[in-house]
Every structure is written in structure tokens, then in C-alpha cells.
N, C-alpha and C positions, 0 to 999 in steps of 0.2 A: 451846486446843481447836482441833483440826484441822477443815478443811472437811468431811471425812468424818464427824467427830463432830457437827458442826453439822447436817449433812444427816440423820443418824440421829435427832437430837433433833427436827428439824422433822417428819420422817416419823412419829415417835412422837406428837407433839402433834396432828398431823392425824388420826391413827387414833383417839386419845382423844376428840378433838372430834367426830368422826363418830359415835362410840359415844354421846356425850352428846346429840347431836342426835337420834339414833334414840330414845333413852330419853325425851327431852323430847317428842317426837311422841307417844309412848305416854301420857305424862302428860296431854297436851292431849286426846287421844282419850278417855281415861278420864274426865277432867273434863267433857268435852262430853256423853258418854253419861249421866253422872250429873246433868246439868243445871247444873253449876257454871260460874261465870264463868271464861273462858279468857284474859282480857286479860293477866294477869301471866305465865302460862306461855307465851303466844304472844310476848310481849315478850322473855322469856328465850330463846326459840327464835331470834328475830331476832338477838339479841346473840351467841348461839353461832354462827349462820351467818356473821355478820360476822367473828367470830374465826377461823372456818375459812378464809374468804377471805384474811384477813391471813396466816395460817400458810402457805397455799398460795402466796401472793405471795412470802413470805420464802423458801420452799423453791425457788421459781423463781429468785430472786436468787442463792441459793447455787449452784444448778445452772449458771446463766449464768457466774458467777464461776469456778466449777470448769472449765467448758468453755474459758473464756478462758485460764486457767492451763495447761490441757492443750495448747491451741493454741500458746501461747508456748514451752512446753517442747519441742514438736516443731520449732518454727521456730528454736530456738537451735542 
């Protein structure tokens, strides 16, 4: 898999995670409005947010590596 493929995959995972976070916030709001316990949905939201940070860090590593490869190619 090329770095471009890895970057595309990372971008897709980030977008999917952001959508899941938005949906989880709706779940929490709905549970709160109905007077239900929100401990589990909030815990899930925190896990999704941690995953998003990991995906974003991974994307940055790919970009940094790609930038380094581009720089080396120009310097050759």
C-alpha cells in the first residue's frame, strides 16, 4: 500500500470517526432529555474522541513521512 493509499485510508477513518462522534452526541442528548443515565454513552464518546486523536496523529505521521520523502527526492 502506497503512502497515498495510507493517507486516503487515514482521511476516511477520520471522517467516519467524526460522524460517529456526532451521532454519539445525539445519543447522549436524547438520553439526557429522556432522563436516562448517560454514563455509558459518554464513556463511548470519550473512546471515540481518543480514537479520533489517534487517527489524526497517524495521519500527521504519514504527512510528515511523505514530506520527508518529497524533500529527499528534490535533493537527489
